[in-house]
Structure formats: C-alpha cells, structure tokens
PAKOLFI-249362 format. One record per residue (C-alpha): residue in one letter; residue number from 1; x, y, z. Coordinates in Angstrom, 1 decimal, m for minus. Layout:
N
<r code="a" pos="NUM" px="X" py="Y" pz="Z"/>
...
END
This chain:
198
<r code="m" pos="1" px="m21.0" py="5.0" pz="m1.5"/>
<r code="w" pos="2" px="m22.8" py="6.0" pz="1.8"/>
<r code="r" pos="3" px="m22.0" py="2.5" pz="3.2"/>
<r code="v" pos="4" px="m18.4" py="2.8" pz="2.3"/>
<r code="k" pos="5" px="m18.2" py="6.2" pz="4.0"/>
<r code="m" pos="6" px="m19.7" py="4.9" pz="7.2"/>
<r code="l" pos="7" px="m17.4" py="1.8" pz="7.3"/>
<r code="a" pos="8" px="m14.4" py="4.0" pz="6.6"/>
<r code="l" pos="9" px="m15.4" py="6.3" pz="9.5"/>
<r code="a" pos="10" px="m16.0" py="3.3" pz="11.7"/>
<r code="s" pos="11" px="m12.5" py="2.0" pz="11.1"/>
<r code="l" pos="12" px="m11.1" py="5.2" pz="12.7"/>
<r code="l" pos="13" px="m13.1" py="4.7" pz="15.8"/>
<r code="l" pos="14" px="m12.0" py="1.1" pz="16.5"/>
<r code="p" pos="15" px="m9.8" py="0.8" pz="19.5"/>
<r code="l" pos="16" px="m6.3" py="m0.7" pz="19.2"/>
<r code="g" pos="17" px="m6.6" py="m4.5" pz="18.9"/>
<r code="a" pos="18" px="m10.2" py="m4.5" pz="18.0"/>
<r code="s" pos="19" px="m11.2" py="m7.5" pz="15.9"/>
<r code="a" pos="20" px="m13.3" py="m6.4" pz="12.9"/>
<r code="q" pos="21" px="m13.2" py="m5.8" pz="9.2"/>
<r code="v" pos="22" px="m13.2" py="m2.6" pz="7.2"/>
<r code="e" pos="23" px="m14.8" py="m2.7" pz="3.7"/>
<r code="v" pos="24" px="m13.6" py="m0.3" pz="1.1"/>
<r code="g" pos="25" px="m14.8" py="m0.5" pz="m2.5"/>
<r code="g" pos="26" px="m16.3" py="m4.0" pz="m1.8"/>
<r code="v" pos="27" px="m12.9" py="m5.2" pz="m0.5"/>
<r code="k" pos="28" px="m12.6" py="m6.3" pz="3.1"/>
<r code="y" pos="29" px="m9.5" py="m5.4" pz="5.1"/>
<r code="e" pos="30" px="m8.9" py="m7.1" pz="8.5"/>
<r code="a" pos="31" px="m8.4" py="m4.7" pz="11.4"/>
<r code="e" pos="32" px="m5.3" py="m6.7" pz="12.3"/>
<r code="q" pos="33" px="m2.8" py="m8.8" pz="10.3"/>
<r code="d" pos="34" px="0.2" py="m10.9" pz="11.4"/>
<r code="v" pos="35" px="3.5" py="m10.0" pz="9.6"/>
<r code="a" pos="36" px="6.7" py="m11.9" pz="10.7"/>
<r code="g" pos="37" px="5.2" py="m12.7" pz="14.1"/>
<r code="q" pos="38" px="4.1" py="m9.1" pz="14.7"/>
<r code="k" pos="39" px="0.5" py="m8.1" pz="15.1"/>
<r code="l" pos="40" px="m0.1" py="m5.0" pz="12.9"/>
<r code="q" pos="41" px="m3.2" py="m2.9" pz="12.8"/>
<r code="l" pos="42" px="m4.9" py="m1.3" pz="9.9"/>
<r code="n" pos="43" px="m3.8" py="2.4" pz="9.7"/>
<r code="g" pos="44" px="m6.0" py="3.3" pz="6.9"/>
<r code="a" pos="45" px="m7.5" py="2.0" pz="3.6"/>
<r code="g" pos="46" px="m8.9" py="3.7" pz="0.5"/>
<r code="i" pos="47" px="m9.5" py="3.6" pz="m3.2"/>
<r code="r" pos="48" px="m7.1" py="4.7" pz="m6.0"/>
<r code="y" pos="49" px="m9.1" py="6.6" pz="m8.7"/>
<r code="k" pos="50" px="m7.9" py="7.5" pz="m12.1"/>
<r code="a" pos="51" px="m10.3" py="10.0" pz="m13.6"/>
<r code="f" pos="52" px="m13.7" py="8.5" pz="m12.7"/>
<r code="f" pos="53" px="m12.4" py="4.9" pz="m12.7"/>
<r code="r" pos="54" px="m11.7" py="2.9" pz="m9.6"/>
<r code="v" pos="55" px="m8.3" py="1.1" pz="m10.2"/>
<r code="y" pos="56" px="m7.5" py="m0.6" pz="m6.9"/>
<r code="t" pos="57" px="m7.9" py="m0.5" pz="m3.1"/>
<r code="a" pos="58" px="m5.0" py="m0.2" pz="m0.8"/>
<r code="g" pos="59" px="m4.5" py="m0.8" pz="2.9"/>
<r code="l" pos="60" px="m1.6" py="0.1" pz="5.1"/>
<r code="y" pos="61" px="m0.7" py="m1.9" pz="8.3"/>
<r code="l" pos="62" px="1.6" py="m0.6" pz="11.0"/>
<r code="n" pos="63" px="2.4" py="m1.6" pz="14.6"/>
<r code="g" pos="64" px="0.9" py="1.7" pz="15.8"/>
<r code="k" pos="65" px="m1.3" py="4.5" pz="14.4"/>
<r code="a" pos="66" px="0.4" py="7.1" pz="12.3"/>
<r code="s" pos="67" px="m1.4" py="10.2" pz="10.9"/>
<r code="t" pos="68" px="1.5" py="11.8" pz="9.0"/>
<r code="p" pos="69" px="3.8" py="10.5" pz="6.2"/>
<r code="e" pos="70" px="6.8" py="11.2" pz="8.5"/>
<r code="a" pos="71" px="5.3" py="9.1" pz="11.3"/>
<r code="v" pos="72" px="4.7" py="6.2" pz="8.8"/>
<r code="l" pos="73" px="8.1" py="6.3" pz="7.3"/>
<r code="n" pos="74" px="9.8" py="6.5" pz="10.6"/>
<r code="a" pos="75" px="7.7" py="3.8" pz="12.3"/>
<r code="s" pos="76" px="9.7" py="0.9" pz="13.7"/>
<r code="g" pos="77" px="8.9" py="m2.7" pz="13.2"/>
<r code="a" pos="78" px="7.2" py="m4.6" pz="10.4"/>
<r code="k" pos="79" px="4.8" py="m2.9" pz="7.9"/>
<r code="r" pos="80" px="2.5" py="m4.1" pz="5.2"/>
<r code="l" pos="81" px="1.0" py="m2.4" pz="2.1"/>
<r code="q" pos="82" px="m1.8" py="m4.5" pz="0.6"/>
<r code="i" pos="83" px="m3.4" py="m3.8" pz="m2.7"/>
<r code="q" pos="84" px="m6.4" py="m5.4" pz="m4.5"/>
<r code="m" pos="85" px="m7.3" py="m4.7" pz="m8.1"/>
<r code="l" pos="86" px="m10.7" py="m3.3" pz="m9.0"/>
<r code="r" pos="87" px="m10.0" py="m3.4" pz="m12.7"/>
<r code="e" pos="88" px="m7.5" py="m5.2" pz="m15.0"/>
<r code="i" pos="89" px="m4.1" py="m3.6" pz="m15.5"/>
<r code="d" pos="90" px="m1.2" py="m4.6" pz="m17.7"/>
<r code="g" pos="91" px="1.7" py="m5.8" pz="m15.5"/>
<r code="n" pos="92" px="4.4" py="m4.0" pz="m17.5"/>
<r code="e" pos="93" px="2.4" py="m0.7" pz="m17.3"/>
<r code="l" pos="94" px="2.0" py="m1.2" pz="m13.5"/>
<r code="g" pos="95" px="5.7" py="m1.7" pz="m13.1"/>
<r code="k" pos="96" px="6.4" py="1.5" pz="m15.1"/>
<r code="l" pos="97" px="3.8" py="3.5" pz="m13.0"/>
<r code="f" pos="98" px="5.5" py="2.3" pz="m9.8"/>
<r code="t" pos="99" px="8.9" py="3.3" pz="m11.0"/>
<r code="r" pos="100" px="7.7" py="6.7" pz="m12.1"/>
<r code="g" pos="101" px="5.9" py="7.2" pz="m8.8"/>
<r code="m" pos="102" px="9.1" py="6.4" pz="m6.8"/>
<r code="e" pos="103" px="11.2" py="8.7" pz="m9.0"/>
<r code="d" pos="104" px="8.7" py="11.5" pz="m8.6"/>
<r code="n" pos="105" px="8.7" py="11.3" pz="m4.8"/>
<r code="a" pos="106" px="12.2" py="10.3" pz="m3.8"/>
<r code="t" pos="107" px="15.5" py="12.3" pz="m3.8"/>
<r code="r" pos="108" px="18.1" py="11.2" pz="m6.3"/>
<r code="s" pos="109" px="20.1" py="9.5" pz="m3.5"/>
<r code="e" pos="110" px="17.0" py="7.6" pz="m2.1"/>
<r code="f" pos="111" px="16.0" py="6.4" pz="m5.6"/>
<r code="a" pos="112" px="19.6" py="5.4" pz="m6.4"/>
<r code="k" pos="113" px="19.8" py="3.2" pz="m3.3"/>
<r code="a" pos="114" px="16.4" py="1.7" pz="m4.1"/>
<r code="v" pos="115" px="17.1" py="0.9" pz="m7.8"/>
<r code="p" pos="116" px="17.8" py="m2.8" pz="m7.3"/>
<r code="g" pos="117" px="14.4" py="m3.2" pz="m5.6"/>
<r code="v" pos="118" px="12.7" py="m1.0" pz="m8.2"/>
<r code="m" pos="119" px="14.0" py="m3.3" pz="m11.0"/>
<r code="r" pos="120" px="13.0" py="m6.4" pz="m9.1"/>
<r code="i" pos="121" px="9.4" py="m5.4" pz="m8.5"/>
<r code="s" pos="122" px="9.1" py="m4.2" pz="m12.1"/>
<r code="e" pos="123" px="10.3" py="m7.6" pz="m13.3"/>
<r code="m" pos="124" px="7.8" py="m9.3" pz="m11.1"/>
<r code="f" pos="125" px="4.9" py="m7.4" pz="m12.6"/>
<r code="t" pos="126" px="6.2" py="m7.8" pz="m16.1"/>
<r code="a" pos="127" px="6.4" py="m11.6" pz="m15.6"/>
<r code="k" pos="128" px="2.9" py="m11.6" pz="m14.3"/>
<r code="k" pos="129" px="1.8" py="m9.9" pz="m17.6"/>
<r code="k" pos="130" px="m1.5" py="m8.6" pz="m16.1"/>
<r code="l" pos="131" px="m3.3" py="m8.2" pz="m12.8"/>
<r code="s" pos="132" px="m7.0" py="m8.9" pz="m13.2"/>
<r code="t" pos="133" px="m9.9" py="m7.6" pz="m11.2"/>
<r code="g" pos="134" px="m9.9" py="m9.3" pz="m7.7"/>
<r code="e" pos="135" px="m6.2" py="m10.2" pz="m7.8"/>
<r code="s" pos="136" px="m4.0" py="m8.8" pz="m5.1"/>
<r code="f" pos="137" px="m0.5" py="m8.2" pz="m4.0"/>
<r code="s" pos="138" px="1.3" py="m7.1" pz="m0.9"/>
<r code="v" pos="139" px="4.7" py="m5.8" pz="0.1"/>
<r code="d" pos="140" px="5.8" py="m6.6" pz="3.7"/>
<r code="y" pos="141" px="8.7" py="m4.8" pz="5.3"/>
<r code="v" pos="142" px="10.4" py="m7.2" pz="7.8"/>
<r code="p" pos="143" px="13.3" py="m5.7" pz="9.8"/>
<r code="g" pos="144" px="16.5" py="m7.6" pz="9.3"/>
<r code="t" pos="145" px="15.0" py="m9.4" pz="6.2"/>
<r code="g" pos="146" px="13.9" py="m6.7" pz="3.8"/>
<r code="s" pos="147" px="10.8" py="m6.2" pz="1.6"/>
<r code="v" pos="148" px="8.9" py="m9.4" pz="0.8"/>
<r code="v" pos="149" px="6.6" py="m9.2" pz="m2.2"/>
<r code="s" pos="150" px="3.6" py="m11.5" pz="m2.6"/>
<r code="i" pos="151" px="1.2" py="m11.8" pz="m5.5"/>
<r code="n" pos="152" px="m2.2" py="m13.5" pz="m4.7"/>
<r code="g" pos="153" px="m0.7" py="m14.7" pz="m1.4"/>
<r code="k" pos="154" px="2.4" py="m16.3" pz="m3.0"/>
<r code="v" pos="155" px="5.8" py="m15.0" pz="m2.1"/>
<r code="q" pos="156" px="7.8" py="m13.8" pz="m5.2"/>
<r code="g" pos="157" px="11.4" py="m15.0" pz="m4.8"/>
<r code="e" pos="158" px="13.9" py="m13.6" pz="m2.3"/>
<r code="a" pos="159" px="13.3" py="m10.5" pz="m0.2"/>
<r code="i" pos="160" px="14.4" py="m7.1" pz="m1.5"/>
<r code="k" pos="161" px="17.4" py="m6.4" pz="0.8"/>
<r code="e" pos="162" px="17.8" py="m2.7" pz="0.3"/>
<r code="p" pos="163" px="16.3" py="m1.0" pz="3.4"/>
<r code="e" pos="164" px="15.5" py="2.2" pz="1.5"/>
<r code="f" pos="165" px="13.2" py="0.3" pz="m0.9"/>
<r code="f" pos="166" px="10.1" py="0.0" pz="1.2"/>
<r code="n" pos="167" px="9.9" py="3.7" pz="2.2"/>
<r code="t" pos="168" px="10.7" py="4.7" pz="m1.4"/>
<r code="l" pos="169" px="7.8" py="2.5" pz="m2.5"/>
<r code="l" pos="170" px="5.4" py="4.0" pz="0.2"/>
<r code="k" pos="171" px="6.2" py="7.5" pz="m1.1"/>
<r code="i" pos="172" px="4.3" py="6.7" pz="m4.3"/>
<r code="w" pos="173" px="1.2" py="7.2" pz="m2.1"/>
<r code="l" pos="174" px="2.5" py="9.2" pz="0.8"/>
<r code="g" pos="175" px="5.1" py="11.5" pz="m0.9"/>
<r code="q" pos="176" px="4.8" py="15.2" pz="m2.0"/>
<r code="a" pos="177" px="3.4" py="14.1" pz="m5.4"/>
<r code="p" pos="178" px="1.2" py="11.1" pz="m4.5"/>
<r code="a" pos="179" px="m0.6" py="9.0" pz="m7.0"/>
<r code="d" pos="180" px="m3.9" py="10.0" pz="m5.4"/>
<r code="r" pos="181" px="m4.2" py="12.7" pz="m2.8"/>
<r code="q" pos="182" px="m7.5" py="11.3" pz="m1.4"/>
<r code="l" pos="183" px="m5.9" py="7.8" pz="m1.1"/>
<r code="k" pos="184" px="m2.9" py="9.4" pz="0.7"/>
<r code="d" pos="185" px="m5.4" py="10.8" pz="3.3"/>
<r code="a" pos="186" px="m7.1" py="7.5" pz="3.6"/>
<r code="l" pos="187" px="m3.9" py="5.6" pz="4.2"/>
<r code="l" pos="188" px="m3.1" py="8.1" pz="7.0"/>
<r code="g" pos="189" px="m6.4" py="7.2" pz="8.6"/>
<r code="q" pos="190" px="m8.4" py="10.3" pz="7.6"/>
<r code="a" pos="191" px="m12.0" py="9.2" pz="6.8"/>
<r code="a" pos="192" px="m12.7" py="11.7" pz="4.1"/>
<r code="g" pos="193" px="m9.8" py="10.4" pz="2.1"/>
<r code="s" pos="194" px="m11.3" py="7.0" pz="1.9"/>
<r code="t" pos="195" px="m14.3" py="8.1" pz="m0.1"/>
<r code="r" pos="196" px="m13.5" py="11.1" pz="m2.3"/>
<r code="r" pos="197" px="m12.2" py="11.0" pz="m5.9"/>
<r code="n" pos="198" px="m9.6" py="13.0" pz="m7.7"/>
END
C-alpha cells in the first residue's frame, strides 16, 4: 500500500508530456495515450472498493489537467476512461450497476438523451457474460464520432452517437453520488483519493 501511495503521488508531480507509468493496485497506467490521433495525459487513477474488496482500477485521460468534475465534463477534445478488473464480476450485474449509477447522477433530461447508449453498453456487458480478473475495457469519447467502447482492446460495434452519453457515464464516478468518493478524488488527480477505501 505504501508503494501505491508513493506512485500515486508521483503521478501528480509529473510534468505535462512526461513519459512514465503510474501503478495503481498492481495495474500500470501509461502517462500518455493516443486517442483518435490526440495525445491525452493521465488525469488520475485509483481503485474502486466495495466494502473491503478491491473491484477494479480506473484511469481517466484528458488533453489537459482537470481537478474538478465540471472541468472534466466541459473539457474539449478526446477523452478516455480505462478500467481493469481486480476481481470477477457478472456482465449483467455490471451493466445494471452502470445504469443505476447514471440514473443516480444525471438529470432526467440528461439520462433520457443517453438512454440509447445506456442500453447499448448494458447489452455489451450482458453479451460478455462476465469480466474476469485482469480483463479490461475502455470508453473513448471522440468528437464528431461518439463514444467508442472496447473490451480487452477490441472495439465493440459502432460508436454510441449520442453526445450526452459519455459525460453521463463519467458522472457514475464524478457526479454528486459517485460510486466511490475516494475514486472520484483519484480520477481528479488528488493523491489521497488513489489510496483510501470507502
């Protein structure tokens, strides 16, 4: 745990464009990733805990540092949310948790506009049946294209076109009722959030 704390803190001290990795929960996140031809930097990464169990790690990539939910949601350009499982979870259950998380954090209008995308991502996880320890998925927001979902590096069908979907998804972790408040802090680049539990 001490090593994770030190690495998380070090990630905040990296200058823009620095080439390095950040390790969280045994999972390595590159300091930079390319999304649709844009170089994005790691804004923050942390662990999702449920009770005392580690469920997954998450990393958020943006084209510039953002320390508040508003700054993340309003950021221009491409974005990436990357998640790697630390324990096995049923795909259908994960889809339901995501749907509930979006409903809990979006206005009725926002959720209504994102419903087609919510249904698509739920179908993707249901079809996968389960995500095992070590498996990963990412959701990339690409301006002009939409949200591109990949599971274990493989793109899952067409992009989700609704522009509201990606920010509604992000609110699962960055909204007023986040899935994990410490993970919210971590994704916003606050070191303490990367290491504390609920």
